[in-house]
C-alpha positions in Angstrom: -15.5 -14.4 -2.2 -15.2 -16.7 -5.2 -11.9 -17.4 -6.9 -13.1 -15.4 -10.0 -13.9 -12.4 -7.8 -10.4 -12.7 -6.2 -8.8 -12.9 -9.7 -10.7 -9.9 -11.0 -9.5 -7.9 -8.0 -5.9 -8.9 -8.6 -5.6 -11.2 -5.6 -4.3 -14.7 -5.3 -5.7 -17.4 -3.1 -4.0 -19.7 -0.6 -5.3 -22.9 0.9 -6.6 -22.9 4.4 -7.8 -25.7 6.7 -10.6 -27.7 5.4 -9.6 -26.8 1.8 -11.1 -23.4 2.3 -9.6 -20.7 0.1 -8.5 -17.3 1.5 -7.5 -14.3 -0.5 -3.8 -13.5 0.1 -3.5 -9.8 1.0 -2.1 -7.7 -1.8 -0.4 -5.2 0.5 1.4 -6.0 3.7 3.8 -4.1 5.9 6.9 -4.8 7.9 6.7 -4.3 11.7 8.8 -1.1 11.3 6.3 0.3 8.8 3.3 -0.6 10.9 4.8 1.1 13.9 5.6 4.2 11.8 2.0 4.3 10.6 0.7 3.9 14.2 2.9 6.8 15.4 2.0 9.0 12.5 -1.8 8.3 12.9 -1.5 9.2 16.6 0.1 12.5 15.7 -1.8 13.4 12.5 -5.0 11.4 12.5 -6.3 9.0 9.8 -3.9 8.4 6.9 -3.9 7.1 3.3 -1.2 5.8 1.0 -0.9 6.2 -2.7 1.6 4.4 -4.9 1.3 6.4 -8.1 2.9 6.3 -11.5 3.1 10.1 -11.4 6.0 12.3 -12.4 6.7 14.1 -9.1 8.1 11.3 -7.0 8.2 8.5 -9.5 7.0 5.3 -7.9 7.6 5.8 -4.2 4.7 5.4 -1.8 3.2 8.7 -0.7 1.6 9.0 2.7 -1.1 11.7 3.2 -3.7 12.7 5.7 -6.8 10.7 4.8 -8.7 12.4 2.0 -6.0 14.8 1.1 -5.2 13.0 -2.2 -8.2 12.6 -4.5 -8.3 9.1 -6.0 -9.8 8.6 -9.4 -11.1 5.8 -11.6 -7.5 4.7 -12.4 -6.6 4.1 -8.8 -7.0 0.6 -7.3 -7.6 0.1 -3.6 -5.0 -2.5 -2.9 -5.8 -3.0 0.8 -4.9 -1.3 4.0 -1.9 -1.0 6.4 -2.6 -0.4 10.0 -6.2 0.8 9.2 -4.9 3.2 6.5 -6.1 2.6 2.9 -3.4 1.9 0.3 -4.1 2.8 -3.3 -2.1 2.1 -6.4 -2.3 3.3 -10.0 -3.9 0.3 -11.9 -1.5 0.6 -14.8 1.5 0.5 -12.5 0.0 -2.5 -10.6 -0.4 -4.5 -13.8 2.9 -3.4 -15.2 4.7 -4.6 -12.1 2.9 -8.0 -12.5 0.3 -8.4 -9.8 1.9 -9.7 -6.7 2.2 -8.7 -3.1 3.4 -5.2 -2.2 5.4 -4.8 1.0 5.5 -1.4 2.7 8.6 -0.7 4.7 10.7 2.3 6.0 14.2 3.4 5.1 16.6 6.1 6.2 16.3 9.5 4.5 13.7 12.3 4.0 10.4 11.6 2.3 10.1 12.3 -1.4 7.5 14.5 -3.0 4.6 15.6 -0.8 4.6 12.5 1.4 4.6 12.7 5.2 7.7 11.4 6.8 7.7 7.9 8.3 9.5 9.3 11.4 12.5 11.3 12.2 14.9 10.8 9.2 12.7 8.0 7.7 10.6 7.6 4.6 8.3 4.9 3.3 9.4 2.5 0.6 7.8 -0.5 -1.2 9.1 -3.8 -2.5 7.3 -6.5 -4.5 6.9 -10.2 -3.8 5.8 -12.1 -6.9 
């Protein structure tokens, strides 16, 4: 992938051995979030995440069975977490200044229509610029 392609997709590049350039992932997850996704996938099957700019749950990440949420032309595939695609509203992504999104879990019930991250847990996101 060329640096222009990476830039057009909103990614950044980091140096690797031999002055090779690798695209830095735009979405990563804490170990707690990856474990929650693995448990949820085992119980519910394939999953997907959507970080929307919608009205219902504001800007919290929503976890759905894969395909339950219909993505549109305004949704950007940011990457994947534990083999689960992670989409974000393009306007929200650019408004938050493209950086790296970190999926994590926190105590409390899920908001909106999201699946829970576990007993008494919900998914949250943070940004690293």
